[in-house]
C-alpha positions in Angstrom: 34.4 -13.6 7.3 31.3 -11.8 7.4 29.4 -11.8 10.7 25.2 -12.9 10.9 22.7 -12.2 12.5 20.0 -13.4 13.6 16.5 -11.8 13.0 12.9 -12.0 12.8 10.7 -11.1 10.1 7.1 -10.2 10.4 5.7 -10.0 7.3 1.9 -8.5 6.6 1.7 -9.1 2.9 2.0 -13.0 3.2 1.1 -13.3 7.4 4.0 -14.7 8.1 6.7 -14.8 11.3 9.9 -16.4 10.2 13.3 -16.4 11.2 16.0 -14.4 9.1 19.8 -15.1 8.7 21.2 -11.4 7.7 25.0 -10.8 6.6 26.2 -7.2 9.3 28.1 -6.2 6.5 25.0 -5.7 3.9 22.7 -5.2 7.0 21.0 -2.2 5.2 20.8 -3.2 1.6 19.1 -6.8 3.1 16.9 -5.3 5.3 15.4 -2.5 1.6 14.9 -5.8 0.2 13.0 -7.8 3.0 11.1 -4.5 4.0 10.4 -3.9 0.1 11.5 -0.1 0.7 14.1 2.7 0.0 14.3 4.0 3.5 14.2 2.0 7.1 13.3 3.5 9.9 14.4 1.9 13.9 12.1 2.2 16.9 12.2 0.4 20.2 9.0 -0.4 21.4 8.0 -2.8 24.8 6.1 -5.7 24.6 5.4 -7.5 27.5 8.0 -5.1 29.2 10.3 -6.8 26.7 12.2 -4.1 24.1 11.9 -5.0 20.4 14.5 -3.5 18.0 12.1 -3.0 14.7 13.3 -2.2 11.4 10.4 -1.2 8.6 9.7 1.1 6.3 9.4 4.5 7.5 7.3 6.0 4.6 5.0 2.2 5.2 1.9 3.9 7.2 1.7 6.5 4.0 1.3 3.9 1.0 -1.8 2.4 -0.3 -2.9 -0.5 2.2 -2.8 -3.1 -0.5 1.0 -2.4 -0.6 1.8 -1.7 2.9 -0.6 -4.1 4.7 0.2 -4.0 8.5 -0.3 -5.7 12.0 -0.9 -4.8 15.4 1.4 -5.2 18.0 0.9 -6.5 21.6 1.7 -3.7 24.1 0.8 -5.0 27.2 -0.8 -7.9 29.0 -3.8 -6.7 28.9 -4.5 -7.9 25.6 -6.6 -5.3 24.4 -3.5 -2.5 23.9 -1.9 -2.6 20.6 -0.1 -0.1 18.2 -0.9 -0.7 14.4 2.6 -0.8 11.7 2.7 -0.6 8.7 4.9 -2.9 6.1 7.3 -5.8 6.6 9.2 -5.5 9.6 12.3 -7.3 10.9 12.8 -7.8 14.5 16.9 -7.3 15.7 18.6 -6.8 19.0 19.7 -3.9 20.7 22.9 -1.4 19.5 26.4 -2.4 21.2 28.8 -0.1 23.1 29.6 1.0 19.6 26.4 1.6 18.1 26.8 -1.4 15.8 23.4 -3.2 15.5 22.9 -6.8 16.8 21.1 -9.9 16.0 17.9 -10.9 18.0 18.0 -11.8 21.9 17.9 -15.6 22.7 14.3 -14.9 24.3 12.8 -13.2 20.6 11.9 -16.3 18.7 8.7 -17.1 16.3 7.1 -18.7 19.0 7.7 -15.8 21.3 6.5 -13.5 18.8 3.4 -14.9 17.4 1.4 -14.1 19.9 2.0 -10.8 20.3 1.0 -10.1 16.5 -2.6 -9.7 15.2 -3.2 -9.3 11.5 -5.9 -7.1 10.6 -8.5 -7.8 8.7 -8.7 -6.4 4.8 -11.5 -4.0 5.0 -11.8 -3.7 0.6 -12.3 -8.1 1.2 -15.8 -7.7 3.9 
């Protein structure tokens, strides 16, 4: 039986945030498809003092804007400090004691993540 991992998908191309369920067995193959890439990078960021484990295209910042639209993540309670990310991102949980990726923690939901995300305007559409 394959273990399922709950994650939160942030898709700036469609400008949606939604819950996804991934099979732990084929985790990275699924991330490649969801993030539309060949190389996955994982970084930890904190937003409102909560850790976010973000999986996204390692080369996203180097791609054409139309190919790798981005989003801004609120870093703190000021409402003015944001960090820009490019391409689709999947939020999962921290690694366990054996370095296995876990699903998103209970507090990490579409409802809790949506207020932290800003979709930048496409400069080409102005």
